[in-house]
N, C-alpha and C positions, 0 to 999 in steps of 0.2 A: 593526670587530670589537671593538675595545677598549671602545667605548661600550656595545655590547650586553653585554659581560661585566660592566661596572659596573652596568648595569641589572639583570642577572640576580642579582648579589650583593645589590643593594639590596632586591630583591623577596623573596629567599629567606633573607636573613640573620636576620630575625626568627623565622622558623620554625626554622632551625637553632639559633639561640640558645635558643629555648624548649625544644626537644627536649634539648639538652645540659643545660640547667638542670634539666629533669625528672629526668635520671639522676644529676646531681650533688647535687640537693636533699636526698635522704635522708642523705647524709654531712654536709651543712651543718646540717640540723636536729638530727642526733645530737650535733653539736658543742655546740649550745645546750641540747638536752634529751636526755641519754643514754638515757632510757627510751622514746624515740620508736620506733615500729615502722618497718620498712623503707619501706613506702608507707602512711604514716599517713593515714587518711581524715579527718583533722582539718581545721580551718579553713585552716591554712597550705598544706596540700596542694591544697585546692580552688582556691586562688588561682593556683597554678602550672598546674594543669590548665586552668583558665579562660583563662589567657593563651595556652597552647598552642592551645586550640580557637579562640580569637579570631583568632590569627594565621593559622591554617589556613583559617578561614571568610573572613577578609579576602582571602587569596590566591585562594580559590575564586571569590569575588565578582568580583575583578578579572579573572580568567581568563574568566568568563562575559561580562563587559562587553566585554572585548577580542574575544571570539569573535562575540558577537551584535550589538554596537553599536560598531564600531571608530571611528566618527565621535565618539561620546560619549567614548570612551577618549582619543582624540586631543585633544579639547577639555579634558578633565580634566588631561592631561599638559602641554599647552602654553599654552592660552589662559586657563585659569582664573586663573592668577597675575596676568595683565594686567588682567582684569576686577575681580579682588579689590582691586587697588591703586587702581582708579578709584572705589571706594566711599568714602563718608564714614567718618570714624573710628567714628561710632556704628553704622553698618551693618556695619563690620568686626568690632566687638565683638559685636554680635548674632549674626553668622554664626559667629564663633569659638565663642561660648558655646553656641550650639545644636548645633554639631558635637561639642564637648567633652562636653556633658551627654548627647547622644544616644549617643555611644560609651560613656560611663560607665553609662548605663542598660542598654545592650546587654550590657556585662560583668556587671552585677549580675544581669540576667535569665538570662544564660548560666550564671553560678555557681549560681543557684537551681535551674536545670534539672539541673545536674550533681550537686548534693547532694541 
């Protein structure tokens, strides 16, 4: 039971944090810029909304993977770390950079769609 609670918190903490930051953000931005509107549609607000949408999309994708392909989800949770450690350092760097820049490109594309 405890392991399931920890897993639940790990999966949903990002969404909870993003939503809380969405509601706290107007007060923080007014501290820096007193002329800012409540929900300013400026560049800084788009970043917060993009992070919220990204975490929700990430959660939804993992839910679909767990529902449709439980074997793939089990592999990603347990066996991927072992296989990743067996790669050469150059393969690890390529894998990490491709995942990093893929996520970065997804965030940029998502923020362009929002704005």
